[in-house]
Each structure stands twice: as structure tokens, then as C-alpha cells.
C-alpha positions as CSV (number, residue, x, y, z in Angstrom):
1,X,-46.8,74.5,1.0
2,X,-46.5,77.6,1.5
3,X,-46.8,79.9,-2.1
4,X,-45.4,83.4,-1.4
5,X,-46.6,86.6,-2.9
6,X,-43.1,87.9,-3.1
7,X,-41.3,87.1,-6.6
8,X,-37.9,86.7,-7.1
9,X,-35.8,89.8,-7.0
10,X,-33.1,90.9,-9.5
11,X,-30.7,93.1,-9.3
12,X,-31.4,95.8,-11.8
13,X,-28.6,98.6,-10.4
14,X,-26.2,99.3,-13.1
15,X,-22.9,98.1,-12.4
16,X,-20.4,100.0,-10.3
17,X,-17.8,102.6,-12.2
18,X,-14.4,100.9,-12.4
19,X,-11.7,103.5,-12.0
20,X,-9.5,100.9,-14.2
21,X,-11.7,100.9,-17.5
22,X,-10.7,105.0,-17.8
23,X,-7.3,104.0,-17.6
24,X,-6.9,101.0,-20.3
25,X,-7.9,103.3,-23.7
26,X,-4.7,105.1,-22.6
27,X,-1.9,102.3,-21.7
28,X,-0.6,102.6,-25.7
29,X,0.5,106.4,-25.2
30,X,1.1,106.4,-21.7
31,X,3.5,103.5,-21.7
32,X,6.0,105.0,-24.5
33,X,6.0,108.4,-23.0
34,X,7.1,106.6,-19.6
35,X,9.4,104.1,-21.0
36,X,10.9,107.7,-23.0
37,X,11.5,109.1,-19.6
38,X,13.3,106.1,-17.9
39,X,15.7,105.3,-20.7
40,X,16.5,109.0,-20.5
41,X,17.0,108.7,-16.7
42,X,19.2,105.3,-17.2
43,X,21.3,106.9,-19.6
44,X,21.7,110.3,-17.4
45,X,22.5,108.0,-14.5
46,X,25.3,106.4,-16.7
47,X,26.8,109.2,-17.9
48,X,27.1,111.1,-14.5
49,X,28.7,107.9,-13.0
50,X,31.2,107.3,-16.2
């Protein structure tokens, strides 16, 4: 039976940086602003077509 002198390797590196995690805290501010802009554009299109 062979006895390996190398210990089991464990990944001790830091996890990769996820850019999505930077965006998630901004969702409560960005979503209403984008919704308001979208409603304004839809209302503008409806008035211009009428």
C-alpha cells in the first residue's frame, strides 16, 4: 500500500468577484426610475398617436 506524502489540496483562494452582487443593492432605486421613464415614453407615444 502506498502512502502519499502530499496532503489533500484544499482551495484556499478567495471566491471570484461577481459583478451582479454590485448591482443588486441598486435595484430598489433603479427600478422605479426606469418604470417612470417607461410610463412617460408610453404616454408620449399614446398622445402623439391620438
